[in-house]
C-alpha positions as CSV (number, residue, x, y, z in Angstrom):
1,M,0.0,0.0,0.0
2,T,1.4,3.4,-1.0
3,Q,1.9,5.9,1.8
4,F,3.2,9.5,1.8
5,G,5.6,11.3,4.0
6,K,8.3,14.0,4.2
7,I,12.0,13.5,4.5
8,K,13.1,14.1,8.1
9,S,16.8,13.6,7.5
10,Y,19.3,12.3,4.9
11,D,23.0,11.6,5.3
12,S,24.5,11.5,1.8
13,S,27.9,10.2,3.1
14,M,26.2,7.1,4.7
15,G,23.4,6.8,2.1
16,T,20.6,6.5,4.7
17,G,17.8,8.7,5.9
18,S,14.4,8.8,7.6
19,I,10.9,9.8,6.4
20,T,8.0,10.9,8.6
21,P,4.7,9.4,7.6
22,E,1.9,11.9,6.9
23,A,-0.6,9.5,8.6
24,G,1.4,9.8,11.9
25,G,3.7,7.4,13.7
26,D,7.4,7.0,14.0
27,A,9.9,8.0,11.3
28,L,10.9,5.1,9.0
29,R,14.5,4.5,7.9
30,F,15.4,4.2,4.2
31,K,18.6,3.6,2.1
32,K,19.8,5.3,-1.0
33,A,19.1,2.1,-2.9
34,D,15.4,2.5,-2.0
35,L,15.1,5.8,-4.0
36,Q,13.5,5.4,-7.4
37,Q,15.0,8.5,-9.0
38,E,18.7,7.6,-9.3
39,G,21.1,10.4,-8.7
40,Q,18.6,12.4,-6.7
41,V,19.6,13.6,-3.2
42,P,16.4,13.9,-1.1
43,K,16.1,17.1,0.9
44,V,14.5,17.7,4.3
45,D,10.7,18.4,3.9
46,Q,10.4,17.0,0.4
47,R,7.3,14.9,-0.1
48,F,7.7,11.3,-1.2
49,S,5.5,8.3,-1.7
50,Y,6.7,5.0,-0.4
51,E,5.9,1.5,0.7
52,T,6.9,-0.3,3.8
53,S,8.9,-3.5,4.2
54,E,9.8,-5.4,7.4
55,V,13.5,-5.8,8.0
56,D,15.8,-6.9,10.8
57,G,13.3,-9.1,12.6
58,G,10.1,-7.0,12.1
59,R,11.3,-3.5,12.1
60,K,9.7,-1.5,9.3
61,S,11.6,0.6,6.8
62,A,10.5,2.7,3.8
63,V,11.2,1.3,0.3
64,N,10.4,2.4,-3.3
65,L,10.5,6.1,-2.5
66,Q,9.4,8.4,-5.3
67,H,9.5,12.2,-5.1
68,Q,6.1,13.9,-5.4
69,Q,6.0,17.2,-7.2
70,G,4.3,20.1,-5.7
């Protein structure tokens, strides 16, 4: 199920970041490889759509992130 959120943080040297869900809840981690637009560096407060995936024994992370215009 597609969800929406805004980038909370992104560390380009580590290639990891977090996104805050619009629907509420804890921020979800994501990796550079989960960004659909290659070469794009996400900026704080940019809106992205994403899906969730369970990793590391049930912890959720954001995957398939796509920047939303506007």
